[in-house]
C-alpha positions in Angstrom: 0.7 -17.8 -13.8 -1.7 -15.3 -12.2 -1.5 -11.5 -12.4 -1.6 -11.0 -8.7 1.7 -13.6 -8.0 3.5 -11.9 -11.7 3.0 -8.6 -9.4 4.4 -9.8 -6.4 7.3 -11.0 -7.8 7.7 -7.3 -9.9 7.4 -5.9 -6.5 9.9 -8.3 -5.1 12.5 -7.7 -7.0 11.7 -3.7 -7.1 12.6 -3.5 -3.1 16.0 -4.0 -3.6 16.0 -0.4 -4.7 12.9 1.5 -6.4 9.6 3.4 -5.4 5.9 4.5 -5.3 3.0 7.2 -3.8 -0.6 7.6 -2.3 -2.9 10.1 -3.0 -6.6 9.4 -3.0 -9.1 10.5 -5.3 -13.3 10.7 -4.7 -13.3 10.5 -1.0 -15.5 12.3 1.1 -12.9 13.8 2.7 -9.9 12.8 4.1 -8.3 10.8 7.5 -7.2 13.3 9.6 -6.2 10.5 12.2 -9.9 11.1 13.9 -11.1 8.4 17.0 -11.6 5.5 14.6 -8.3 4.3 15.2 -7.7 0.6 16.8 -5.4 -1.3 17.0 -4.7 -4.4 15.1 -2.9 -6.0 17.3 -4.1 -9.7 18.2 -7.3 -9.1 15.9 -5.6 -10.6 12.8 -6.0 -14.1 11.4 -3.0 -15.2 10.4 -1.5 -12.4 10.4 -1.6 -6.7 10.5 0.1 -3.2 11.1 3.5 -0.8 11.3 5.9 -0.3 13.6 9.4 1.1 11.9 11.7 -1.9 9.9 15.1 -2.0 10.8 17.6 -3.0 8.0 17.7 -6.9 8.7 13.9 -6.6 8.5 13.8 -5.1 5.0 11.8 -7.8 2.4 14.3 -8.6 -0.1 13.9 -9.7 -3.8 13.8 -13.2 -2.1 11.6 -12.4 1.1 8.6 -11.0 -0.6 8.8 -13.0 -3.2 5.8 -16.4 -2.7 9.0 -18.4 -4.1 10.8 -17.6 -0.7 7.5 -18.3 1.9 4.9 -20.0 0.4 2.4 -18.7 3.2 3.9 -16.9 5.9 5.2 -13.1 5.5 8.7 -11.7 6.3 9.3 -11.0 9.9 7.8 -8.5 11.5 4.7 -8.9 9.3 1.1 -10.5 9.5 -1.5 -11.3 7.5 -5.1 -9.0 8.2 -8.6 -10.3 6.7 -9.8 -6.2 7.2 -13.3 -5.5 7.5 -13.9 -4.4 4.4 -13.7 -7.8 3.0 -9.8 -8.1 1.6 -6.5 -9.2 3.1 -3.5 -8.2 3.4 0.2 -8.3 5.1 1.3 -5.2 7.3 4.0 -4.5 9.9 2.9 -5.9 13.2 1.5 -3.6 15.9 -0.2 -0.6 13.5 -3.2 0.8 13.8 -6.2 1.2 11.2 -8.9 3.5 10.5 -11.1 3.9 7.2 -12.5 7.3 5.8 -15.9 6.7 4.1 -15.8 6.9 0.3 -17.8 7.6 -3.0 -16.7 4.8 -4.9 -16.1 0.9 -3.8 -14.5 -0.1 -0.3 -13.7 2.2 2.2 -10.4 4.1 2.5 -8.4 2.0 5.2 -5.1 3.2 6.7 -3.2 1.8 8.8 -0.4 3.3 10.8 3.0 3.1 12.8 2.2 3.7 16.7 4.5 7.0 16.0 2.2 7.8 13.1 5.4 8.5 10.4 4.3 5.6 8.5 1.7 4.7 6.9 -0.1 2.1 4.7 -3.4 3.0 2.7 -5.8 1.0 0.4 -8.5 2.1 -1.3 -10.8 1.3 -4.6 -10.1 3.3 -7.6 -12.5 5.1 -10.0 -11.2 5.2 -12.8 -11.0 3.0 -15.6 -7.5 2.1 -15.4 -4.1 2.8 -13.3 -2.4 5.3 -15.6 -6.4 6.6 -16.5 -6.1 7.5 -12.4 -2.6 8.8 -12.2 -3.1 11.4 -15.7 -6.2 12.6 -13.2 -4.1 12.7 -10.3 -1.4 14.4 -12.1 -3.5 16.9 -13.9 -4.8 20.4 -12.8 -8.0 19.4 -12.2 -6.5 17.8 -8.7 -5.1 18.8 -5.7 -1.6 17.7 -4.5 -0.7 17.9 -0.7 1.9 21.5 -0.2 5.1 21.4 -2.1 4.1 18.4 -4.0 7.1 17.2 -6.5 6.9 14.0 -8.2 9.7 12.0 -8.4 8.4 8.7 -11.0 5.8 7.1 -12.5 6.3 3.7 -14.0 4.2 1.4 -16.4 3.9 -1.8 -14.2 2.2 -4.2 -17.4 3.8 -6.9 -18.8 0.8 -8.3 -20.0 -0.7 -10.5 -17.5 -0.3 -8.0 -14.3 -1.6 -4.4 -14.8 -0.8 -1.5 -12.9 1.3 1.7 -12.4 3.4 3.3 -9.9 4.0 6.9 -8.7 6.1 8.2 -6.6 6.9 11.5 -5.0 7.6 14.1 -1.8 5.3 16.6 -0.2 6.1 18.5 2.2 2.6 17.6 4.5 0.1 14.6 4.4 -2.9 16.3 5.7 -3.8 14.7 9.5 -0.1 13.6 9.8 2.0 14.8 12.4 5.7 17.2 11.0 8.4 15.0 9.8 9.6 17.3 7.5 9.5 15.8 3.5 7.4 12.7 3.4 8.3 10.2 0.9 5.4 8.7 -0.9 4.6 5.6 -2.9 1.2 4.9 -4.8 0.5 1.7 -6.6 -2.8 1.0 -8.7 -3.5 -1.7 -10.2 -5.8 -4.5 -11.6 -6.6 -7.0 -8.4 -7.3 -10.9 -9.1 -11.4 -9.9 -9.0 -10.8 -7.5 -11.7 -11.2 -4.3 -9.8 -8.8 -1.6 -9.4 -6.9 -0.6 -6.0 -4.4 1.1 -5.0 -1.8 0.5 -2.5 0.4 3.9 -1.0 3.4 3.7 1.5 4.3 6.3 3.1 7.2 7.7 5.8 10.0 10.4 6.2 11.9 10.8 3.1 14.7 11.3 6.3 14.9 8.3 7.3 16.1 6.8 4.0 13.3 5.4 0.6 13.8 1.7 1.4 11.3 0.7 4.3 8.1 2.0 2.9 9.1 0.0 -0.4 9.3 -2.4 2.0 5.9 -2.1 3.3 4.3 -1.5 -0.3 6.1 -4.6 -1.7 5.1 -6.8 1.3 1.6 -5.6 1.6 1.1 -6.0 -2.6 2.4 -9.8 -2.1 -0.3 -11.2 0.3 -3.3 -8.8 -1.2 -6.2 -10.2 -1.7 -9.3 -9.0 -3.0 -12.9 -9.1 -1.4 -15.0 -12.0 -2.2 -12.3 -13.5 -3.9 -10.4 -16.6 -3.0 -6.8 -16.6 -2.9 -5.3 -19.8 -1.5 -3.8 -20.4 1.7 -2.4 -17.7 4.4 -0.6 -15.7 2.2 -3.4 -15.2 -0.2 -1.7 -16.5 -3.5 -3.1 -19.1 -5.6 
């Protein structure tokens, strides 16, 4: 069983009630929702981006696990072959924008139509997920206004290496005022040996299950650039 498959099972189980966050380091500016936003609807090859999910659409441990659906993401999601080379599954109807990064692929953002939910994908420059979060949580790295750490989990199991940060923030630069933001940020070693982050965030006022469901589904179907990950779902 490969590392991404192991991780998808871990994340799938977490969708019953756990968490993660977003923050990007070594990026040339933060995405302010500029003019490069474009709809991904209809542009996917096999399936991309978010509208808010109802409770019935929230993936369970079974629905996000590859064993439950070998080639198809949960209802309301599509897989998307991104121009940066990776494959991912995101809620239908979201728009895509990018921000240049000083390291690796560009930072890619997928947003819901009302801009209250976002998935962010980027490559990490530090040599491990733990080191990346150590730097982020240190005084050397700026935080969003009102940053409050909720949880930091180490997810290493001998095959999968990753860490997940969950936090709250009063504001997120470039995004609307929704009250308190809730964020999950997962940093992990992918199938190509590089370290990536997938962050999911939305208003804390509507509960935290939707952020976790978006993250879990994106992670399950993530396939890094220039990597063969199997059919449609991006799984070996």
